[in-house]
N, C-alpha and C positions, 0 to 999 in steps of 0.2 A: 503494500500500500504506499508506504513512505518513498519508496525508489520510484514508484510509477508516478506519483504527485511530484517528486523533484524534476523527473524527465519531463514532464508536462509544464511544469513552471520554467524549466530552462529553455525549451521550444518557444514558449509564448514569449518570453523575454527576448529571445533572438528574433522572432516575428517582429515585434514592436521596435528593436533597436535597428533591425534591417530598414524599415520604412522611415526612421528618424534619421539613419544615416544618408538615405536619399535626400532628405532636408537639408543635410550638412552640406552634401555635395553641389546643391543648388545655390546655397550661400556661398561658398568657396568659388563656385563658377562667377557669380555676380561681382564678389571682391576682387577675384584676380582678373576678370574682364575689365575692371574698371583701372587696372594698372596697379594694383597693390601687390606687395610681396607677398611670399607665402605664409610668414608669421603674422604679418598684419591682417591677411586673410582669414587666417584662423581666429585672430581676436575678434575681428568683425563678426564670423560666423557664430562665434561663442555668444557675442551679445544679442544677435538674430535668434539664435535657438532659445537662449533665456527667455526672451520676451515671449516665444511661441510656444514653449513647453514648460518653462518654470524651472527651477533650480533642481528639483528631483528628478528630472527626466533622464533616462539611461544616457542618451547623447550628449547631454550638458554635462553630466558627470564626466564622461569619457574625453570631450574636448577640454575640460578643466585639467584633467591628468595630463593631457598632451601639452598642455600650455605650460604647466608647471614643470614638465621635462624640459621643455625649451628653455624655460628660466634657468635650469640648473645645467646648461649647456649638452643637453642631448639634442641629437639631430631629429629633424622631423621624420625622416626615415625610420630611426629607431622607435620613436613614439607610436608611428602608425603600426609597425610591426607589431609593438607590445600590445596596441588596441585590438589588432587582428587575433593575437594568440588569446587574449582575455575573452574575446567574444565569441571566439570559436564559429566565427561566419565565415565561410568560403569566400563570399563576394569581397567581404573585407580585406581578407588576406590578399586575394586578388590585385584589389586596388593598391594596397600597400606595396605589393611586389613591382607593378607597373608605376606606381608613383616613384619608388626608388630609381628604377631605370631612367625614367624621364627627367628625373631632377637632376641626376648625376651627367646624363649625357647630354642633355638639353632637348628640348621638344615641345610640342604645343601642350602644356600642362592644361590648359582651361578645355581644349578640345576632348583630351583624355578623361577629364572630371564629368564633363557634359556627356559623353557616350557611356560613361560608368553608370550615371545616374539615369540614362534610358534604359539601359539594360536592366538595371535593379526595377525601374517601374514596370518594365515588362515583365518581368519574374514575379512581381507583387500580384499584378493583374492576373497573370495565369494561375498562381495560387489562389487568388479569390475565386476564380472561376471553378477550379478542382475543389476546393472547400465547398462550394454551392452545390455542385454535382454529388459529393460524396456525403453531404450533411444528413440525407436521408438514411444512407447506410450505417452511420455513425449512432443514429437514434435506434436502429434496428440492433445493432450491437449492443448498445446499452440497455435495452429490454431485454435481449437475448441473456445477457449475464445476470439479471436479476430474477428472472423466471425460474431457473434451477434451484436458487436457494428458497424462494418459495415452495416449489413442490417437495424438496427435500425435509423441509420444516414440517410440511402438512403430513408426509408420510408417517412421520411419528405419531402423530395424533389419530391416525386411523387404527390405531392398535397394535402396531407391528410391535414386536417385542425389541427391547433394547440389546439384543444379542450382540457379541463382541463382532460376529460377522456383518450384521445390520449396521453397526456403526462404522466400521472400516469401509463398507461398500459405500456409504453416504461421503466420508471423507475423500475417497478416492474419486468419485463423481464430481464433489465440489471442486476437488485440485485440476480435474481434467477440464472443467468449465472455465476454471480461472487461466488455465493454459491457453484454450481456446480464445478467451478474451484477449489476453496479451499478445496472442499470434494477430488476431483481429486489429487490434491497435497498430501493430505495425504494418498491417496491409492497408490500412488507410493514411497512413502517415507518408504521404507521397512527396519526394524530394525532387527539386527541379535544379 
């Protein structure tokens, strides 16, 4: 139960952070497009994100960590890689890798940030469509996991003896349903 809840919370946090990361990229695009350097662009983006989401938002906290690292003489590449490792989000890691190459070799960083933002927008839209399509199946799966517990609890009330074989068979049946539920959860967690 606790592991499943932690897993679900981690994925929910990652989903929210990815959407907020898209907003960070948009703010960076605007700042860099107006001619600001990378550090100033992150400072501007931090203020924009604080105004948009508040101080407790995941992305605001992450950008604050990046800015603190920059004040302590870490490079932007190091801080972005650190952010990517903490978030465990593939798109953020890809962005950090591309940003490092472009920043060192020189390139159109605004274009890269804009293209990354567009890719994330497409990905989020696809995930929302998939989520809509499988929401009915999620409800069926949740109903399917509750019903066995109701049936097993009612079997004992129909006068079946509380023999050791009866108890063991109920436990085995419930474990099988719990395993089926876990498998069902994996099946409906589609990664793009």
